[in-house]
N, C-alpha and C positions, 0 to 999 in steps of 0.2 A: 488434488483439488479438495479443499476442506469442506466441512458441512455447509457453511454459509454460501460458499461459491456454488455448491451443487444446488442449494435451494434457489439461489438467484437464477442460475442457468435454466432450471426446469420451469420456474415461474415465467421467465421471459419466453421460453419455448411455447408454453400454453397461451400466453398473451398474444403471441404472433398468430397462433392457430385460430384463436377466437376472432382476431382482427380480420383474418382471411375469410372466416365464415360471415362476419359482419359485412364485408365488402360484397359478398354474394347476395346480400339482401339490400343492396343499394344504400348502405349506411342508414337504414331505417332506425330511428331512436327506440321504436318498440322492441327491437332485437336486444338492445342494451338492457331495457327494463326486464325482459323475460329471462336473460341469461347472465346478468351481472352477478346474481346471488350464486349461481352454479359455478361461475369462474372463481368467485371468492371461496367457495367450498373446496374447490380443487387446491387452491393455494394453502388453505388451512390444513387439509389432510396431508399434503406433502410435507409441510412444516412439522406436523405431528409425527409423521413417520421418521423424518430425518433426525429430529432432535429428541424424540422420546421413545416411540414404540420399537423402532429398529434396534437402537443401542441397548435399551433396557430389557427387551423381551426376545426379539429375533436373534440377536447375536449372542445372547446368554442361553440359547436353546430352550427358552420358555415358550414353546410354540403355541400351546393352547391359549395362554394369556394373550399372546400376540394376535391370534385369530379372533378372540373374543373382543378385544379392545378395537381392533381394526374394523370388525363387523359393526360394532356400535357406532363408531365414528362415521363410517360410510352410510349407515342407516339414517343417522341424524341429518347429514347433508343431502341425502336423497329426498327426505321428507320435507325439509324446510322449503325448497322451491315450490313444492306441491301445495303446502299450506299457505304460503305467502301470496302466490300468484293464482288468480282464478283460472280454471281450465279453459275458459272461452277466449282468453287473450292469445289467440293464434294468429300468425301472419297469414295474409290471404294466400290461397292456393294458386300457384301459377297455372295458366291455361295454355294449351297449344294454340298456335296461330290458326286462323280459319282456313280450312281446306274445302272449298266448295261450300256445301251446306253443313259441314261437320264442325262442331265446336267442342272437341273432346278435351277433358281435363287430363293433366299428367297423372301417372300412377300415384296413388296415395303415399306420401312420404311418411317416414316414421314420426310419431308424435314428438312434440318438443321435450316432454319429460323423459321419454325413452332415450332420446339423444343425449340429454344431460346426464342420465344415469350411466350410459355407456362411456361417455367421456370422463366422468368421475372415476369409474372403475379402471379405465385404461390409465389414467393419470396415477392412480395409487399403485397399480401393478407395475407400471414402468418405473416409478420411483423406488419400489421395493427391489426390483431387479438391479437397478443402478446401485443402490445401497449395498446389496449383497455382493455385487462384483467388486465394489470398492473395499468392502470388508475382507473379502477373500484375498485380494491383492495385498492388503496390509498384513494379513496373517502370514502369507507366503514370505513377505519381506522380513517379518519378525523371525520366522523360522530360519531363513538364510542368515540373518544377523546373529541369531543364537548359535547356529552351527559354526559360524566364523569365530565367535567368541570362544566357543568350546575348543575349536582347533587351536586358537592362539594359546589358550590355557594349557592344552596338552603339549604344545610345542615348548612352552616355557618349562613345563615339568620335565620333559625329556632333556632339555638343555641343562637343567639343574642337576640331572642325574649324570650327564656326560662330563661337564666341565670339571667338577671336583675330582673325578676319576683321573683325568689328565694331570691335575695338580698333584695328587697323591703320588702318581708314578714319577713325576719330575722331581719331587722332593726326595723320594727314595733314592733316585739316581744321584742327586747332589749329595745326599748323606753318605752314600757309598764312595763317591769321588773325593769327599773332603778328607778322608783318611789316606788318600794316595797322593794328591797333587793340589796344592792350594791355588796355583795359577789357573789350572783348569777349572777349579771350583768357581773362581771369579768369572771365567768365560761362561760356564754353565748358568750362573745366576743372571748374566746378561741375556743369554738366550731365553731363559725362563721369564725375565722381565718383559721381553718383546712379545712372548707368547701370551702372557697375562694381559698385556695391553690390548692385544687383538681380541682376547676372550671378553674382557670387561667393556670395551668400547665398540669395536667393530661388530661383535656378535649380537649386539642389541638390535641391529638392523635385520630385517627379514632376509635380505640378500646382500652379499658382499662381492667384491671383485674376485674372480677366480685366482688371480695372481696372489691375493692376500691369503687365500686358503693354501695355495702351494707354498708360500713363504712359511706358513705355520708348520706344514709338514717337514720342510727342510730344517727348520729350527729344532723340531722334535728329533729328527735323525741326528743332527749335530750334537744335541744334548746327550743323546744316547751314546754317540761315538766317543765322547770325551771320557767315558768310563775306562777306556783302555788306550794304550799307545798303539796297539795292533789295529790293522785295517780290517774292519768287519766286511764280510761278503754281502754288501748291500749295493745294489745298482738302481739308479733312478734316471728317469728320462721324462722331462716336462717340456711339452711343446704346445704353447698357447698361441694360437693364430690371431685371435682378437683380444687385445688388452682390456677392452671394455666389457668382456663377457662376465656375467655374474652367476653366483651359485649360492645356495643356502649355506650359512656358516656351519662349521664343524660337522660337515656331512661326510667327508672323506677320511678324516683322521681315525675313526674307529676301525676301519679296515687295515690301516697301517699299524695301529696299535695291536690289533689281533695278530698280525703277522709277527711282530716282535715278541709277543707273548708265547706263541706256540712253535716258533721255528728253532728256538734255542740257539740263536745266531751267535751267542757269546762263545760257543765252542769253535767257531770259525770253520773247521774242517767238516765236510759233508753236510753243510747247511748253507742256505742263501735266502735272500729276499730281493725280489725284483719289483720295482714300482714304476709304472708308466702312466702318463696322463697326456692325452692329446685333445685339442679342440679344433674342430673344423666346422665353419659356419656356426650354427646354433647347437651342434652336437658335441657333447663332452664324453669322452671314453676314458675310463679309469680302470686300470688292471693292477692287481696285486697278486704275486705268486711267491710262495714260500714253502720250504720244506717243513715237515712236521716232525718234531722231536719224538723219539721212540717211546719215551715215557709220558709223552703228551703233557709236558709240564705246564701248570697253571700258576702264575706268579701270585695271585691274590684271589680272594673269595668272590670278588665282584667282577671278575673278568668278563662275564657274559653280557653285562649290561649294554656295552657299546653297540654290538651288532644288532641286538634286538631293537634298540632305540632307533638306530639308523634306518632299519626296515620300516618302522612305524612312521618316521619322518618322511621317508620317500613316498609312502602311501598318502600322506597328508599334503605334502608340498608339490609332488610331481605325479598326481593321479593320471594314469595312462600315458605318462610322458617319460617313463623310465623302464629300464630292463635290467634286472639284477640277476646274475648267474653266479652261484657258489657251488664249487665241486671239490671233492676230496678223493683222489685216486693215487695209488702207488706212492703213498707218502708225500704227495704234493697237494697243497691247498691253493685253490685258485679262486679269485674273485674278479668278475668283470661287470662293470656298471656303465650303462649308457644312459645319458640324460639328454632329453630334447629341451633345450633351454628356451624359455619364452619370456624372459625378463628383459 
């Protein structure tokens, strides 16, 4: 509700209240003469608050100026009815019906001016409360919007760190393969083209089909496998129950890449990589297990970026909706990730 709508709503509210009070006086015209100025004062101070004092002083934390200006405005509209209307223009005091010989007056009601003052103060306080609530709600929305923008910026930064890293690895593999087999080089370029298409177009979306993420992992493994005619000890099992299930893009590949980096799977003997992914209902379970090379080979200087980034992305995208377990025992590195998908 914008400022104008709030002003109209409160004005109509007080108009209805004064109309009810007028009806209690049998629609006596003297009531309008005595209280019309007071009602007009309420409307003016409400407008003053909504359009000037609240946004300029209250919401900018200039509380002393707000109190001073509010007090002056209220004092003016408290004094005006007193100066304009003579004090003897009071409505007749109602009397109790006769009971025997008694003709007792009702208890003395509050004076007209005291009632007007109270209603003016109530109107201003109520308007102040409403404005403060509206302002607080807007600030909360701005904070939430700002946090979302910050999260989106951070996610874009994380993606910009991850994606080039895959590209560098793939190009290194193709370069090594080009000296061995030109036919396989062409195949590897085809796989890389499919992977880049996924990164450049699909990954711009906040969530992608889980099957697309799996296809990217499969192409990554195929690209790696083309480096040699030997069969690498790599086992995969992908079981997707729901083909419409979605996941944040590039979320799983860092774990796969990490396994390839540290298992030294090129030696074939005494090493392995097992990758399993299952989806059941809205739960995705992803497991990667690999041996650790004795010399803990690290292929390049930026190898640690992937895992750190994926942890940050999980915290941002799946707060309290994921469980990541990483263990390293007896030369075996294990990763288990469970996601409660809500997309």
